[in-house]
VMD Tcl script that draws the C-alpha trace (Angstrom):
set ca {
  {56.83 -64.45 -4.25}
  {58.16 -67.72 -5.69}
  {56.21 -70.08 -7.94}
  {56.18 -72.73 -5.21}
  {54.64 -70.27 -2.74}
  {52.02 -69.15 -5.23}
  {50.89 -72.68 -5.94}
  {49.99 -73.46 -2.36}
  {47.65 -70.49 -2.14}
  {43.99 -71.35 -2.43}
  {44.18 -74.66 -4.27}
  {47.06 -76.57 -2.66}
  {45.22 -79.85 -2.26}
  {43.86 -79.78 -5.80}
  {47.18 -78.90 -7.39}
  {48.99 -81.54 -5.37}
  {46.61 -84.13 -6.77}
  {47.24 -82.80 -10.27}
  {51.00 -83.00 -9.71}
  {50.63 -86.62 -8.64}
  {48.81 -87.42 -11.86}
  {51.43 -85.55 -13.85}
  {54.17 -87.58 -12.18}
  {52.60 -90.75 -13.51}
  {53.14 -89.42 -17.06}
  {50.71 -87.13 -18.82}
  {50.84 -88.90 -22.15}
  {50.18 -92.35 -20.69}
  {46.88 -91.52 -18.96}
  {43.54 -91.96 -20.75}
  {41.97 -88.80 -22.11}
  {38.90 -87.50 -20.33}
  {36.29 -85.73 -22.38}
  {33.97 -83.21 -20.80}
  {30.26 -83.73 -20.31}
  {28.50 -80.38 -20.37}
  {25.00 -80.27 -18.86}
  {22.15 -79.51 -21.22}
  {21.10 -76.55 -19.08}
  {23.03 -74.27 -16.78}
  {21.84 -73.71 -13.22}
  {21.11 -70.08 -12.38}
  {23.43 -69.05 -9.56}
  {23.02 -66.47 -6.84}
  {25.22 -63.35 -6.94}
  {28.70 -64.21 -5.65}
  {28.06 -67.98 -5.80}
  {30.55 -70.04 -7.81}
  {29.14 -73.05 -9.66}
  {31.99 -75.47 -10.30}
  {32.61 -75.80 -14.02}
  {32.53 -79.38 -15.39}
  {35.31 -78.42 -17.81}
  {37.44 -77.08 -14.97}
  {36.80 -80.26 -12.98}
  {37.90 -82.42 -15.93}
  {41.10 -80.40 -16.41}
  {42.01 -80.82 -12.75}
  {41.29 -84.55 -12.82}
  {43.56 -85.17 -15.79}
  {46.17 -82.62 -14.70}
  {46.39 -80.75 -17.98}
  {44.56 -78.50 -20.42}
  {43.57 -79.83 -23.85}
  {44.00 -76.86 -26.18}
  {42.96 -76.89 -29.84}
  {45.37 -75.03 -32.14}
  {46.20 -74.56 -35.81}
  {47.96 -77.48 -37.49}
  {50.95 -75.31 -38.31}
  {50.94 -71.54 -38.77}
  {54.23 -69.71 -38.21}
  {53.86 -67.13 -35.48}
  {50.59 -68.52 -34.13}
  {50.90 -72.27 -33.55}
  {53.65 -74.51 -34.93}
  {56.26 -76.99 -33.76}
  {59.93 -76.03 -33.69}
  {62.86 -78.28 -34.65}
  {62.63 -79.99 -31.25}
  {58.93 -80.73 -31.64}
  {57.89 -78.07 -29.09}
  {54.76 -76.03 -29.77}
  {55.45 -72.32 -30.23}
  {53.47 -69.25 -31.22}
  {51.01 -66.58 -30.17}
  {48.05 -68.92 -29.65}
  {50.24 -71.61 -28.08}
  {51.42 -69.10 -25.47}
  {47.84 -68.21 -24.57}
  {47.19 -71.93 -24.03}
  {50.17 -72.02 -21.66}
  {49.01 -68.91 -19.82}
  {45.59 -70.49 -19.33}
  {47.11 -73.74 -18.04}
  {49.24 -71.77 -15.58}
  {46.20 -69.84 -14.33}
  {44.39 -73.11 -13.60}
  {47.14 -75.55 -12.61}
  {50.10 -73.30 -11.80}
  {52.09 -74.94 -14.61}
  {52.33 -73.41 -18.09}
  {53.61 -76.71 -19.49}
  {50.51 -78.65 -18.38}
  {49.05 -78.45 -21.89}
  {48.24 -81.03 -24.52}
  {48.19 -79.27 -27.89}
  {45.63 -80.71 -30.31}
  {46.23 -79.62 -33.95}
  {42.96 -79.13 -35.83}
  {41.82 -78.19 -39.32}
  {39.28 -75.48 -40.08}
  {36.71 -78.16 -40.84}
  {37.09 -80.34 -37.71}
  {37.86 -77.67 -35.07}
  {34.28 -77.05 -33.92}
  {33.40 -80.75 -33.81}
  {36.43 -81.43 -31.62}
  {35.16 -78.79 -29.23}
  {31.59 -80.12 -29.26}
  {32.83 -83.68 -28.64}
  {34.84 -82.61 -25.58}
  {38.17 -83.66 -27.12}
  {39.46 -80.16 -26.39}
  {38.63 -77.75 -23.58}
  {39.21 -74.58 -25.55}
  {39.83 -73.74 -29.19}
  {42.63 -71.20 -29.22}
  {42.98 -71.17 -32.95}
  {42.69 -68.28 -35.39}
  {38.87 -68.43 -35.42}
  {36.78 -65.41 -36.43}
  {33.91 -64.32 -34.21}
  {30.89 -64.10 -36.52}
  {27.15 -63.84 -35.95}
  {26.44 -67.26 -37.45}
  {28.93 -68.95 -35.13}
  {27.87 -66.93 -32.10}
  {24.16 -67.66 -32.51}
  {24.47 -71.27 -33.66}
  {23.88 -72.69 -30.19}
  {27.13 -74.61 -29.73}
  {29.91 -72.04 -29.36}
  {30.80 -69.30 -26.89}
  {33.44 -66.71 -27.78}
  {35.44 -65.66 -24.75}
  {37.06 -62.57 -26.26}
  {39.36 -61.29 -28.99}
  {43.12 -61.67 -28.77}
  {43.95 -60.61 -32.33}
  {42.20 -58.21 -34.72}
  {42.90 -59.21 -38.29}
  {41.51 -58.72 -41.79}
  {41.60 -60.67 -45.03}
  {44.00 -59.69 -47.78}
  {45.82 -60.98 -50.85}
  {49.35 -62.31 -51.42}
  {50.63 -62.01 -55.01}
  {53.88 -62.30 -56.95}
  {55.68 -59.00 -57.48}
  {56.20 -59.97 -61.12}
  {52.46 -59.37 -61.74}
  {52.95 -55.66 -60.98}
  {49.63 -55.35 -59.18}
  {48.76 -52.43 -56.91}
  {45.25 -53.53 -55.88}
  {43.08 -56.63 -55.65}
  {40.66 -54.84 -57.99}
  {43.16 -55.67 -60.76}
  {42.71 -59.42 -60.30}
  {40.21 -59.75 -63.18}
  {40.18 -63.32 -64.44}
  {42.68 -64.39 -61.78}
  {42.81 -67.73 -60.00}
  {42.57 -67.10 -56.25}
  {43.51 -69.80 -53.73}
  {41.30 -69.94 -50.63}
  {40.76 -72.45 -47.85}
  {37.51 -74.38 -47.46}
  {35.71 -74.44 -44.11}
  {36.69 -70.84 -43.33}
  {35.30 -67.38 -44.01}
  {38.02 -66.70 -46.62}
  {36.14 -68.11 -49.61}
  {32.95 -66.24 -48.65}
  {34.77 -62.94 -48.13}
  {36.56 -63.25 -51.49}
  {33.27 -63.99 -53.21}
  {31.67 -60.91 -51.60}
  {34.59 -58.70 -52.61}
  {34.70 -59.69 -56.26}
  {30.92 -59.95 -56.76}
  {30.28 -56.49 -55.29}
  {32.74 -55.04 -57.82}
  {31.59 -57.08 -60.80}
  {35.01 -58.71 -61.15}
  {35.26 -62.17 -62.72}
  {37.67 -64.53 -60.95}
  {38.07 -68.25 -60.30}
  {38.22 -69.54 -56.74}
  {40.69 -72.41 -56.23}
  {39.34 -73.99 -53.04}
  {41.77 -76.16 -51.05}
  {40.98 -78.32 -47.99}
  {43.58 -76.75 -45.66}
  {45.54 -73.55 -45.33}
  {48.75 -75.46 -45.93}
  {47.33 -76.91 -49.16}
  {46.32 -73.43 -50.31}
  {49.80 -72.12 -49.50}
  {51.46 -74.96 -51.40}
  {49.16 -74.47 -54.40}
  {50.13 -70.81 -54.49}
  {53.80 -71.77 -54.26}
  {53.38 -74.10 -57.27}
  {51.71 -71.25 -59.18}
  {48.43 -73.15 -59.37}
  {46.82 -69.80 -58.58}
  {47.70 -66.16 -59.14}
  {46.84 -64.93 -55.64}
  {46.38 -66.39 -52.18}
  {43.63 -64.85 -50.03}
  {43.48 -65.37 -46.26}
  {43.91 -63.42 -43.03}
  {46.78 -60.96 -43.42}
  {48.64 -62.49 -40.48}
  {48.39 -65.92 -42.14}
  {49.63 -64.48 -45.43}
  {52.61 -62.89 -43.67}
  {53.40 -66.27 -42.15}
  {52.96 -68.03 -45.50}
  {55.35 -65.62 -47.22}
  {58.17 -66.60 -44.81}
  {57.88 -70.23 -45.99}
  {58.18 -69.50 -49.73}
  {61.42 -70.11 -51.63}
  {62.06 -66.38 -52.13}
  {59.84 -64.32 -49.81}
  {61.05 -61.03 -51.30}
  {59.39 -61.91 -54.61}
  {55.92 -61.83 -53.03}
  {53.90 -58.86 -51.78}
  {50.81 -58.23 -49.70}
  {48.36 -55.99 -51.55}
  {47.06 -53.00 -49.55}
  {43.42 -54.14 -49.74}
  {41.80 -55.33 -46.50}
  {38.45 -56.84 -47.45}
  {37.04 -58.04 -44.12}
  {37.09 -57.73 -40.35}
  {38.42 -60.85 -38.61}
  {38.19 -60.68 -34.79}
  {40.10 -63.79 -33.69}
  {39.94 -65.33 -30.25}
  {39.34 -68.34 -28.00}
  {36.18 -70.42 -28.31}
  {34.52 -72.65 -25.70}
  {31.48 -74.92 -25.64}
  {28.12 -73.28 -25.01}
  {26.60 -74.34 -21.67}
  {29.60 -74.01 -19.34}
  {29.62 -70.30 -18.67}
  {31.91 -70.57 -15.66}
  {34.59 -72.08 -17.89}
  {34.07 -69.41 -20.54}
  {34.62 -66.82 -17.78}
  {37.93 -68.48 -16.81}
  {39.16 -68.23 -20.40}
  {37.86 -64.65 -20.82}
  {39.46 -63.34 -17.65}
  {42.79 -65.07 -18.23}
  {42.97 -63.31 -21.60}
  {42.03 -60.04 -19.90}
  {44.65 -60.57 -17.21}
  {47.42 -60.70 -19.83}
  {46.02 -57.61 -21.55}
  {45.72 -55.66 -18.28}
  {49.22 -56.72 -17.23}
  {50.65 -54.91 -20.25}
  {48.50 -51.83 -19.62}
  {49.64 -51.68 -15.97}
  {53.31 -52.35 -16.73}
  {53.40 -55.82 -15.17}
  {55.90 -58.06 -16.97}
  {57.10 -61.63 -16.71}
  {60.22 -60.40 -14.90}
  {58.44 -58.08 -12.46}
  {55.18 -59.90 -11.69}
  {56.41 -61.54 -8.47}
  {57.81 -58.28 -7.13}
  {54.66 -56.34 -7.99}
  {52.42 -59.01 -6.47}
  {54.12 -58.26 -3.16}
  {54.83 -54.54 -3.32}
  {52.54 -52.78 -5.84}
  {50.69 -49.74 -4.51}
  {48.34 -49.24 -7.47}
  {44.96 -50.70 -6.37}
  {44.28 -51.92 -9.93}
  {47.50 -53.93 -9.94}
  {46.85 -55.25 -6.45}
  {43.41 -56.51 -7.43}
  {44.75 -58.11 -10.61}
  {47.60 -59.88 -8.81}
  {45.56 -61.09 -5.83}
  {46.93 -58.74 -3.17}
  {43.44 -57.27 -2.64}
  {40.05 -58.90 -3.02}
  {39.36 -62.52 -3.84}
  {38.73 -62.30 -7.54}
  {40.35 -65.62 -8.40}
  {37.84 -67.39 -6.20}
  {35.04 -65.92 -8.29}
  {36.45 -67.97 -11.17}
  {37.02 -71.09 -9.10}
  {40.79 -70.43 -9.20}
  {43.51 -69.41 -6.78}
  {43.72 -65.69 -6.14}
  {47.19 -65.80 -7.75}
  {45.80 -67.01 -11.09}
  {46.91 -63.86 -12.92}
  {50.37 -63.96 -11.33}
  {50.80 -67.53 -12.52}
  {49.58 -66.72 -16.05}
  {51.86 -63.69 -16.49}
  {54.76 -65.52 -14.84}
  {54.42 -68.34 -17.37}
  {54.25 -66.37 -20.64}
  {54.49 -62.64 -19.94}
  {51.91 -59.94 -20.63}
  {50.03 -59.47 -23.91}
  {52.70 -57.21 -25.40}
  {55.48 -59.66 -24.55}
  {53.55 -62.52 -26.13}
  {52.90 -60.42 -29.25}
  {56.47 -59.18 -29.74}
  {58.00 -62.61 -29.18}
  {55.77 -64.40 -31.68}
  {54.49 -61.83 -34.18}
  {56.30 -58.54 -33.67}
  {59.82 -57.20 -33.92}
  {61.37 -60.21 -32.18}
  {59.86 -62.64 -34.71}
  {60.40 -63.42 -38.42}
  {56.95 -61.97 -39.18}
  {57.86 -58.52 -37.81}
  {54.22 -57.39 -37.76}
  {53.34 -53.94 -36.44}
  {50.90 -53.80 -33.52}
  {48.39 -51.76 -35.56}
  {44.85 -52.57 -34.38}
  {46.39 -54.84 -31.75}
  {47.99 -51.99 -29.85}
  {46.59 -51.07 -26.44}
  {43.67 -48.65 -26.49}
  {45.73 -45.96 -24.73}
  {48.88 -46.33 -26.87}
  {50.01 -43.69 -29.36}
  {48.72 -44.51 -31.93}
  {45.98 -46.40 -30.16}
  {44.57 -49.78 -31.07}
  {41.59 -51.97 -30.11}
  {43.15 -54.02 -27.30}
  {41.17 -53.08 -24.21}
  {41.25 -55.07 -20.98}
  {38.10 -55.39 -18.89}
  {38.53 -54.05 -15.34}
  {39.03 -56.33 -12.36}
  {36.68 -54.86 -9.76}
}
mol new
graphics top color blue
foreach p $ca { graphics top sphere $p radius 0.5 }
foreach p [lrange $ca 0 end-1] q [lrange $ca 1 end] { graphics top cylinder $p $q radius 0.2 }
display resetview
């Protein structure tokens, strides 16, 4: 099944209108923010209430996706100015699921301190930035977490010349952390619970904290381990820096939407699950078209729209998952390309392995039934 054939299924008229808008130049059109109703109408079983966020995306012909300002492996611009990375690919997969075009994305770089306001203001449709799912954020009334696409933990980056084997040896050390994130709070908890004196060097952005560490304004840099691995690749001599073995927190990272538009949150959640399930079922970027036509496994057929009308439950075409996987590949392909063996970070899957892998991880796709 070709991309052109897939796009006419279910939403041909809508996508044609989006293509017309795109032809007029995406960057030239005025931005549309999203007005989310104060209350959500209770719907009958099987009834689809059109999402105001989904409507706004279709009107403008692109997805506005909030991402990190520049974190190697997750969201950064290459030497041609193109956005790359793990989170950037999930933005593209989501755009493809909605509009049939993985390039129909406007990437909006955000800091830790302005990311939630940008979401609340409607300047972005989804925050696909390395944001930890915590109780305070989940119960604050403004945010909805759609899932977890990366399980991380906070650690410490230090110079090998210090000859440290544990963060417990950082007595009296200066520790760089970023403001507006959980990093400073986690570091405080770790050192206070052990009665260790230290001095927090709080910087406004992750980049500023990384640069301060590089200038030796601090003795250690504490952040998510994935961020530290990325930071090490940017230092003058990466081999002279080491990640300590201590993992002092749990950081479940994933996409965030505005509270009050549950249909849109479901679109984000199930697009993420589609990429996870595609890896579990052996559906790849190269084979997705073939399997959409000829798969015999009922689970694959439901996922790829050959059986049932699950896309319509989301307000999407029934080929939404085919389009998403066709644009960026399955979860494992996205991971390996950006974070794993095919990337400079060369991170092991670890907790981010599939639940049924050997050894198993925490990545577990919800069933399409």
